[in-house]
C-alpha positions in Angstrom: -20.3 -7.7 -15.5 -19.6 -8.7 -19.3 -16.1 -9.8 -19.9 -14.3 -10.3 -23.4 -11.7 -12.9 -23.4 -9.5 -15.3 -25.4 -8.8 -18.8 -24.9 -5.2 -20.3 -25.5 -3.6 -23.5 -24.5 -2.3 -21.9 -20.9 -5.9 -20.6 -20.1 -8.0 -17.3 -20.6 -6.9 -14.1 -21.3 -9.0 -11.0 -20.3 -9.4 -8.3 -23.2 -12.0 -6.2 -22.0 -14.8 -5.6 -19.2 -18.0 -4.0 -19.3 -20.1 -3.4 -16.3 -21.3 -0.6 -14.0 -18.7 -1.1 -10.7 -15.7 0.7 -10.8 -14.3 -2.1 -8.2 -13.8 -4.8 -10.8 -13.1 -8.4 -9.2 -12.2 -10.7 -12.2 -13.0 -14.4 -11.9 -10.6 -17.4 -11.3 -12.2 -19.6 -14.2 -14.1 -19.0 -17.2 -15.6 -21.7 -18.9 -13.7 -24.0 -17.2 -10.4 -23.0 -17.7 -7.9 -20.6 -15.6 -7.7 -16.8 -15.9 -3.9 -16.4 -16.5 -3.4 -13.2 -18.5 -4.9 -9.5 -19.0 -4.1 -8.3 -22.5 -2.3 -5.1 -23.2 -4.5 -2.0 -22.7 -7.3 -4.1 -21.0 -8.5 -1.4 -18.6 -7.1 1.7 -20.4 -9.5 4.1 -22.7 -6.5 5.1 -25.1 -6.6 1.5 -27.0 -6.3 2.7 -30.8 -8.7 -0.2 -31.7 -11.1 -3.0 -30.4 -10.7 -6.6 -31.3 -13.4 -8.5 -33.1 -11.7 -12.2 -32.4 -13.3 -12.5 -28.7 -15.5 -14.4 -26.9 -17.9 -13.0 -24.5 -18.8 -14.3 -20.7 -21.3 -13.0 -18.4 -21.2 -13.1 -14.9 -24.6 -13.8 -13.0 -25.2 -10.2 -11.9 -24.8 -8.9 -15.5 -28.3 -8.8 -16.6 -29.3 -6.6 -13.4 -28.0 -3.2 -15.0 -27.7 -3.9 -18.4 -28.8 -0.6 -19.6 -26.4 1.2 -17.2 -23.4 -0.8 -18.5 -20.1 0.7 -19.9 -16.8 0.0 -20.8 -14.7 -0.6 -17.7 -11.6 1.5 -18.6 -9.6 4.7 -17.8 -11.3 7.2 -15.3 -14.0 4.4 -14.6 -11.7 2.1 -13.0 -10.8 2.4 -9.3 -10.0 -0.9 -7.9 -9.0 -4.1 -9.6 -8.7 -7.6 -8.0 -6.8 -10.3 -10.2 -7.3 -13.7 -9.1 -4.9 -16.3 -7.8 -4.6 -17.8 -11.4 -3.4 -14.7 -12.7 0.4 -14.8 -14.1 1.0 -12.2 -16.4 -0.6 -8.4 -17.2 0.0 -7.0 -20.5 1.7 -3.5 -21.5 0.0 -0.6 -20.8 -2.8 -2.3 -19.1 -3.8 0.5 -16.8 -2.4 3.5 -19.1 -4.4 6.5 -18.1 -6.2 5.1 -15.1 -6.4 8.4 -13.0 -8.6 7.1 -10.5 -7.2 3.5 -10.2 -6.7 3.4 -6.3 -5.5 -0.1 -5.6 -5.1 -3.2 -6.9 -4.7 -7.0 -5.6 -3.0 -10.1 -7.1 -1.3 -13.1 -5.9 2.5 -13.8 -6.0 1.8 -16.0 -9.0 1.5 -12.7 -11.1 5.1 -12.4 -11.9 4.7 -10.6 -15.4 4.3 -6.9 -15.6 4.3 -5.5 -19.1 6.1 -2.3 -19.9 4.3 1.1 -19.0 1.4 -0.8 -17.3 0.8 1.9 -14.4 1.7 4.9 -16.6 -0.6 7.6 -15.6 -2.0 5.8 -12.7 -1.4 9.1 -10.3 -4.2 8.1 -7.7 -2.8 4.5 -7.4 -1.7 4.0 -3.4 -2.5 0.6 -2.3 -1.0 -2.9 -3.1 -2.6 -6.2 -1.7 -0.6 -9.1 -2.4 -1.5 -12.6 -1.3 1.4 -14.8 -1.0 0.6 -18.3 -1.8 3.9 -20.1 -2.4 6.6 -18.2 -0.8 7.7 -14.6 -0.3 8.6 -13.8 -4.3 6.4 -11.3 -5.8 6.5 -8.5 -8.6 6.0 -5.8 -6.1 9.4 -4.6 -6.9 8.7 -4.3 -10.7 5.2 -2.1 -9.9 7.1 0.2 -7.7 9.5 0.7 -10.1 6.9 2.1 -12.6 5.3 4.8 -9.9 6.9 7.8 -8.0 4.1 8.4 -5.4 3.9 6.8 -2.1 2.9 3.0 -2.0 1.2 1.3 0.9 1.9 -2.5 0.5 0.1 -5.4 2.3 1.4 -9.0 2.0 -1.4 -11.3 3.3 -0.5 -14.9 4.2 -3.2 -17.2 1.8 -4.5 -20.3 3.3 -2.7 -22.1 0.4 0.5 -21.1 1.5 0.6 -22.6 5.0 3.4 -24.8 4.2 5.5 -22.8 2.1 5.0 -19.7 4.6 5.1 -21.4 7.7 7.2 -18.4 9.3 5.1 -15.6 7.4 2.6 -14.1 9.6 -0.9 -13.5 8.6 -0.2 -9.9 7.2 2.7 -7.8 6.8 2.4 -3.8 6.0 5.1 -1.8 4.4 5.1 2.1 3.3 7.3 3.0 0.2 7.6 6.9 -0.1 7.1 9.0 -2.9 9.9 10.3 -4.8 10.6 12.7 -7.6 13.3 14.7 -9.8 13.5 18.3 -10.3 16.0 20.0 -13.0 17.3 23.0 -11.0 19.2 25.6 -13.0 22.3 27.0 -11.7 22.1 30.3 -13.7 25.6 31.9 -13.2 27.3 28.7 -14.2 24.5 27.9 -17.1 24.4 24.5 -15.6 21.6 22.1 -15.2 21.4 19.4 -12.3 18.9 17.1 -11.0 17.7 17.4 -7.4 16.2 14.5 -6.1 12.9 14.9 -3.2 12.0 11.9 -0.9 13.2 8.4 0.0 11.1 6.3 -2.2 13.7 5.8 -4.7 16.0 4.4 -2.1 13.3 1.8 -0.5 12.4 0.9 -3.9 15.7 -1.0 -3.9 15.1 -3.1 -0.8 14.6 -6.5 -2.8 16.5 -9.1 -3.7 15.5 -11.9 -6.1 12.1 -10.5 -6.0 12.0 -10.8 -2.3 11.8 -7.9 0.3 15.3 -7.3 2.2 13.6 -6.3 5.5 16.8 -5.6 7.1 18.0 -2.9 3.8 14.7 -1.6 4.2 14.7 -0.8 8.2 18.5 0.3 7.5 17.2 3.4 5.2 15.0 4.8 7.9 17.6 7.6 8.5 17.3 8.6 5.2 13.5 8.8 5.4 13.9 10.9 8.5 15.7 13.7 6.3 13.2 13.6 3.5 9.7 12.6 4.3 6.9 14.4 6.2 5.5 13.2 9.8 2.5 11.2 8.1 4.8 9.0 6.1 7.2 8.4 8.9 4.6 7.7 11.2 2.9 5.6 8.8 6.1 3.6 8.1 7.2 3.1 11.6 3.8 1.9 13.1 3.8 -0.7 9.9 6.9 -2.2 11.1 6.2 -1.9 15.0 2.8 -3.4 14.8 3.7 -5.9 12.0 7.5 -6.6 13.1 8.3 -9.3 10.5 12.0 -9.9 10.3 12.3 -6.5 12.3 15.9 -6.6 14.0 17.1 -4.7 17.3 18.5 -2.1 15.6 15.6 -1.3 13.4 13.2 -1.4 16.2 15.2 1.1 18.4 15.4 3.4 15.5 11.8 3.5 15.0 11.1 3.9 18.7 13.7 6.7 18.9 11.8 8.6 16.4 8.7 8.4 18.1 10.2 9.4 21.4 12.0 12.4 19.8 8.8 13.8 18.1 6.1 12.2 20.2 4.1 15.7 20.1 3.9 15.5 16.3 3.3 11.8 16.2 0.4 11.6 19.0 -1.1 14.7 17.2 -1.0 12.9 13.7 -2.4 9.7 15.2 -5.1 11.5 17.0 -6.4 13.2 13.9 -6.6 9.8 12.1 -8.3 8.6 15.3 -5.5 5.6 15.3 -6.2 4.1 18.5 -4.1 1.0 17.6 -1.0 3.1 16.8 -1.6 4.9 20.3 -2.0 1.7 22.2 1.4 0.6 20.5 3.0 3.7 22.1 1.9 2.4 25.4 2.7 -1.1 24.9 6.2 -0.3 24.1 6.5 2.2 27.2 7.5 5.1 25.1 5.1 7.9 26.8 7.0 10.9 28.4 4.5 12.8 30.8 5.0 16.3 29.2 3.9 14.5 25.8 1.0 12.7 27.1 -0.3 15.8 28.8 -0.1 17.6 25.3 -1.6 14.7 23.6 -4.6 14.6 25.9 -5.2 18.3 25.4 -4.9 18.1 21.8 -7.7 15.4 21.9 -9.8 17.5 23.9 -9.5 20.7 21.6 -10.1 18.3 18.6 -13.3 16.6 20.1 -11.6 13.1 19.8 -13.5 11.3 22.7 -12.3 8.0 22.3 -8.8 9.3 21.9 -9.2 11.3 24.9 -10.5 8.9 27.0 -7.7 6.3 26.1 -5.2 9.1 26.8 -6.5 10.2 30.2 -6.4 6.5 31.4 -3.0 6.4 30.4 -2.0 9.2 32.6 -3.4 8.1 35.2 -1.9 4.8 34.9 1.6 5.7 33.8 2.1 9.1 36.1 -0.6 8.7 39.2 -1.0 11.9 40.9 0.5 11.2 44.4 -1.6 12.4 47.4 0.5 14.6 49.8 0.5 13.6 53.3 0.2 15.9 56.1 2.0 14.8 59.6 0.7 17.0 62.6 
């Protein structure tokens, strides 16, 4: 990969990237200086003018596919991994990156430029490495996006002291939300109708930290507005990674699974999510009728591994009692 950059007193600013791989991993250091910033429009194909006052850095693999090299911008960007040294990304950095699906960064990244994610309709995942504490720029990024976003918080090895009580990983789902203008024709009035619970969930931050209690208390809103796939992923993200999950929230999630066990089991079977199905067993949430239906669905959809697990659970939890005959 070939990187255009500038040097300042604070460190290196990335300006453009050229290469062949849509998965872009930026280095921590260039010419002995830390990479601390990415300029405006770095990964956008809609930059009005390219800049001349830049330096060029080439990674070790640059010469292998030199003839296939292209500007990594716009639709040619699918994932970007920022280094732990990155502190700021500029305005409209991903403007028009319609195929961008994931970005990863550390909690040192606190500055997010305006319109940074304009047009990033495929972005679905954020991966955040926590090195100093639980503060991050996740709230600012979510505020730029309407679609569902899955967030993974990972405790970095360097955060062992400041994150002593934080687990190795926490997963959270932030549902989609959008607004629709609806006309009341007889009254000649336009009013805004909100869809999805995502806007509510995007408010679950305080001083750049996740407010887990507030997040869990909103589940009743999600049950009204969101579909089974979103609800299942949200529920099992919290049950399987239960950081700061209080009893009321845990009960609400388990109640949903019991109330919708048939739909939940079918969704998890389709995804072949054995770990989530094991969670249902570990928490004692199976009901005999629903377990029978789940096994039947796994058989019909030819999910052999899931079927084997469900049959084992059926024999373990609801064994058939042999009838005794007395002469």
